[in-house]
C-alpha positions in Angstrom: 25.7 -4.3 14.7 24.5 -1.7 12.5 28.5 0.0 13.1 29.4 -3.1 12.4 27.6 -2.9 8.9 27.8 0.6 8.1 32.2 -0.3 8.1 32.0 -3.5 6.1 29.9 -2.0 3.2 31.8 1.8 3.7 34.7 -1.0 3.3 33.3 -3.1 0.1 32.7 0.3 -1.8 36.0 0.8 -1.4 36.9 -2.3 -2.6 34.4 -2.0 -5.5 36.1 1.6 -6.6 39.7 -0.3 -6.7 38.2 -3.0 -8.5 35.7 -1.2 -11.6 36.8 1.0 -13.5 34.7 4.4 -13.8 34.1 3.9 -9.9 36.1 6.5 -8.0 36.1 8.1 -4.2 38.1 11.1 -3.2 38.5 10.2 0.5 37.7 7.7 2.6 34.5 10.3 4.8 32.8 10.2 0.7 32.9 6.1 0.8 31.2 6.2 4.9 28.7 9.3 3.6 28.1 7.1 -0.3 27.3 4.1 2.1 25.1 5.8 4.4 23.3 7.2 1.5 23.4 4.0 -0.4 21.7 1.9 2.7 18.9 4.4 2.6 18.2 5.0 -0.8 18.0 1.2 -1.1 15.8 1.0 1.9 13.1 3.7 0.6 13.7 4.9 -3.6 14.4 1.2 -4.6 11.8 -0.8 -3.2 10.1 2.2 -5.0 11.1 1.5 -8.0 11.0 -2.6 -8.2 7.1 -1.9 -8.2 6.6 0.7 -10.4 9.0 -1.5 -12.8 7.1 -4.7 -11.8 5.6 -5.6 -15.4 9.1 -5.2 -16.9 10.8 -6.7 -14.5 8.3 -9.7 -14.7 8.9 -10.3 -18.6 12.4 -9.8 -18.3 12.5 -12.8 -15.5 13.8 -9.9 -12.7 17.0 -9.2 -14.9 15.8 -5.2 -15.1 16.6 -5.4 -10.9 20.1 -5.1 -11.8 19.3 -2.1 -14.4 17.3 -0.2 -10.6 20.9 -1.9 -8.7 23.1 0.1 -10.6 20.3 3.3 -11.1 20.1 3.6 -7.4 24.8 3.2 -7.6 24.8 5.9 -9.9 21.8 8.7 -7.8 23.6 8.2 -5.2 27.0 9.6 -6.9 25.1 12.4 -7.6 24.1 12.7 -4.1 27.5 12.3 -3.0 31.0 14.3 -3.0 33.7 12.6 -4.3 31.6 9.4 -4.9 32.5 9.9 -9.0 30.9 7.2 -11.4 31.9 8.0 -15.2 29.0 6.2 -17.2 26.4 3.7 -16.9 28.1 0.8 -17.9 30.8 1.9 -14.5 27.4 2.0 -11.9 26.4 -1.2 -13.3 29.1 -3.4 -13.1 30.4 -1.4 -9.6 26.7 -2.2 -8.3 26.9 -5.7 -9.9 30.2 -6.7 -7.9 28.9 -4.2 -4.5 25.8 -6.7 -4.6 27.9 -10.2 -4.9 30.3 -9.3 -1.9 27.9 -8.0 -0.5 25.6 -10.9 -0.8 28.5 -13.3 0.1 29.3 -11.6 3.5 26.0 -11.7 4.8 25.9 -15.4 3.5 29.4 -15.5 6.7 27.5 -13.1 9.1 23.8 -14.4 9.3 24.6 -17.9 8.7 22.8 -20.3 11.0 24.2 -22.1 13.2 22.7 -26.2 13.5 22.1 -27.5 16.7 23.7 -30.8 17.5 21.2 -33.5 17.7 
């Protein structure tokens, strides 16, 4: 299941790079590594950032989370060679598009099966 999700996330990242101007990959391998690093960053650093920015997140009714997502997206682009983001706006819209597409995919993957009565 891990391998399937990794490949799906990589394909979504490549799709987002084609969809959002300013988000670019030089190779499939860069996308594969960026997908792995993005997963690690979202699992380790993002929760810490959410907790540290909790007051502003409460004041903005959670909208500040989109800024944190963009920062995590941008952070990964600074770590992975071959993954380039030209501006914060590109990072914001790239992270937003990535989030929407992954949310839709997760809905279909994790959709519970209804029992017949």
